[in-house]
Every structure is written in structure tokens, then in C-alpha cells.
C-alpha positions as CSV (number, residue, x, y, z in Angstrom):
1,M,0.0,-0.2,0.0
2,S,1.5,3.4,-0.9
3,E,2.1,6.3,1.4
4,S,-0.4,8.3,-0.6
5,A,-3.3,5.8,0.0
6,A,-2.9,6.2,3.9
7,S,-2.6,10.0,3.5
8,A,-5.6,10.2,1.2
9,T,-7.6,8.2,3.7
10,V,-6.7,10.5,6.7
11,T,-7.7,13.2,4.5
12,A,-10.9,11.7,3.9
13,I,-11.4,11.2,7.7
14,D,-10.5,14.8,8.3
15,R,-13.0,16.0,5.8
16,A,-15.8,13.7,7.1
17,R,-15.1,14.9,10.8
18,A,-15.2,18.5,9.8
19,K,-18.4,18.1,7.9
20,L,-20.0,16.3,10.8
21,F,-18.9,19.0,13.1
22,R,-20.3,21.8,10.8
23,L,-23.6,19.9,10.7
24,L,-23.9,19.5,14.5
25,R,-22.9,22.8,15.5
26,S,-26.0,24.3,13.9
27,K,-28.2,22.1,16.2
28,D,-29.4,23.0,19.7
29,A,-28.2,20.9,22.5
30,K,-31.6,19.5,23.4
31,T,-31.7,17.9,19.7
32,L,-28.2,16.4,20.2
33,A,-29.2,14.9,23.6
34,K,-32.5,13.5,22.8
35,C,-32.7,9.6,22.6
36,P,-34.9,8.3,20.0
37,P,-38.0,6.1,21.0
38,S,-36.0,2.9,20.2
39,G,-33.7,3.7,23.1
40,D,-30.7,3.7,20.8
41,W,-27.9,6.4,21.3
42,S,-28.7,10.1,20.9
43,I,-26.8,12.2,18.5
44,I,-24.2,13.3,21.1
45,E,-23.7,9.7,22.2
46,N,-23.0,8.6,18.6
47,V,-20.3,11.4,18.4
48,R,-18.9,10.3,21.8
49,H,-18.8,6.7,20.4
50,L,-16.9,7.9,17.3
51,L,-14.2,9.4,19.6
52,F,-13.9,6.1,21.3
53,A,-13.8,4.2,18.0
54,E,-11.0,6.2,16.8
55,Q,-8.9,5.3,19.8
56,L,-10.0,1.6,19.6
57,H,-9.3,1.3,15.9
58,L,-6.1,3.5,15.5
59,G,-4.7,4.0,18.9
60,K,-2.5,0.9,18.5
61,F,-0.5,2.9,16.1
62,L,0.4,5.4,18.7
63,P,4.2,4.8,19.5
64,D,3.7,5.5,23.2
65,G,0.3,4.1,23.6
66,F,-2.6,6.1,25.3
67,E,-5.0,6.5,28.0
68,W,-8.6,5.9,27.2
69,N,-10.5,9.3,26.8
70,R,-13.1,9.4,29.5
71,V,-15.5,11.6,27.3
72,G,-15.9,8.6,25.0
73,L,-18.7,6.0,24.8
74,G,-17.8,2.7,24.0
75,R,-17.9,-1.0,25.1
76,K,-18.6,-2.4,28.5
77,A,-15.5,-4.4,29.5
78,K,-13.1,-4.3,32.2
79,K,-10.3,-2.8,30.1
80,Y,-12.5,0.2,29.0
81,A,-13.7,1.0,32.6
82,D,-12.7,4.6,32.2
83,V,-14.3,5.2,28.9
84,G,-17.4,7.3,29.7
85,K,-16.5,8.3,33.2
86,D,-16.8,12.0,32.1
87,A,-19.8,11.6,30.0
88,T,-21.1,14.8,28.7
89,D,-23.8,16.3,26.3
90,D,-21.7,19.4,25.5
91,L,-20.8,19.1,21.7
92,E,-17.9,21.3,22.1
93,V,-16.3,19.4,24.9
94,V,-16.7,16.2,22.9
95,I,-15.1,17.8,19.8
96,Q,-12.4,19.2,21.8
97,A,-11.9,15.6,23.6
98,W,-12.0,13.9,19.9
99,N,-9.5,16.6,18.4
100,A,-7.1,15.8,21.3
101,V,-7.3,12.1,20.5
102,H,-7.2,12.6,16.6
103,R,-4.0,14.8,16.4
104,P,-1.5,12.2,17.7
105,I,-3.2,9.4,15.9
106,R,-3.4,11.4,12.5
107,Q,0.3,12.1,12.9
108,A,1.2,8.4,13.7
109,V,-0.8,6.8,10.9
110,Q,0.5,9.3,8.1
111,G,2.2,7.4,5.4
112,G,1.3,3.9,7.1
113,D,1.7,0.6,5.7
114,A,-1.0,-1.8,4.3
115,E,-2.4,-2.8,7.8
116,V,-2.5,0.9,8.8
117,Q,-4.5,1.7,5.3
118,Q,-6.8,-1.3,6.0
119,V,-7.6,0.1,9.6
120,L,-8.0,3.7,8.4
121,A,-10.4,2.5,5.7
122,G,-12.4,0.6,8.4
123,N,-12.4,3.8,10.8
124,L,-13.6,5.8,7.7
125,W,-16.3,3.4,7.2
126,H,-17.5,3.5,10.9
127,L,-17.4,7.2,10.9
128,D,-19.6,7.3,7.7
129,H,-21.8,4.6,9.2
130,H,-22.5,6.7,12.4
131,T,-22.9,9.8,10.5
132,S,-25.4,8.2,8.4
133,I,-27.3,7.3,11.9
134,I,-26.9,10.8,13.0
135,K,-28.5,12.3,10.0
136,T,-31.4,9.9,10.3
137,L,-31.9,11.1,14.0
138,L,-31.6,14.9,12.9
139,D,-34.3,14.1,10.2
140,A,-36.6,12.4,12.8
141,S,-36.2,15.5,15.1
142,D,-37.3,17.9,12.4
143,G,-40.4,16.0,11.5
């Protein structure tokens, strides 16, 4: 896998995140925090999960490791015990926390090999998947 493939996927992730942030910053906090009737995650919980997922998928490429971000929303397992301890419905707090996670990961995966590219592609798919869920929730809140 070429260095440019990993860089292109990182750029696609950056663009997808920026587009998501622009979309969500135009919404009020009540809309972002409202859980759907199904009991599934709210919009803000989906965003918190995306923060967690980036660490889960890409954190292994950080040369010095990392500590789980306490704002994220992830799995219920002992090794993820600190994830979600600092739960918040404040979009800007979540974005800042995600940016703090994203910056070192972005640097670590630039120019990555085939394994890195595969994981980046999976992370981008996951980001797009949850963005689709978020858009569906936004559409339902407008109706």
C-alpha cells in the first residue's frame, strides 16, 4: 500500500469529521441529547462513540500508547472501565476531546503500511456509518 493511500484516507477522515462538526454545531443541545424512542444512542452519544472508536481502531499505532479518553462512549468491558466516566452532552467538549485524540493518531498513521491503510479504511467506514445514523436522527427530530 502506498504512502499516498494512507494520506488520502486520513484526509477523507478529516473532511468527514469537519463536515459532521459543521452539521452538528448548527443544532441545539436538546436535539443532540434526545434519545430516539427505540432507546438507541442520541446524536451526542454517537459522536462520543466515534471518539472512542478512533482510539479503539487507530490507537494501537501510537508509539507511546494512550489512556482511554473519559468522554468517549464505548464497550462495557473491564479494559474500557474509564471510557465514559466523564460523560457530557456538551458538543464542544466532545469535539475538543476527539480533536485531542485525533491529532496524535493522525500524525502516527500518516504514510502507514497496508495494515494501517486497512484500519484507516475501516475507521472511515465506521465514521460514515454513524454519520448516517446521526443524519437519520436529525431528520426524525425535524419531523
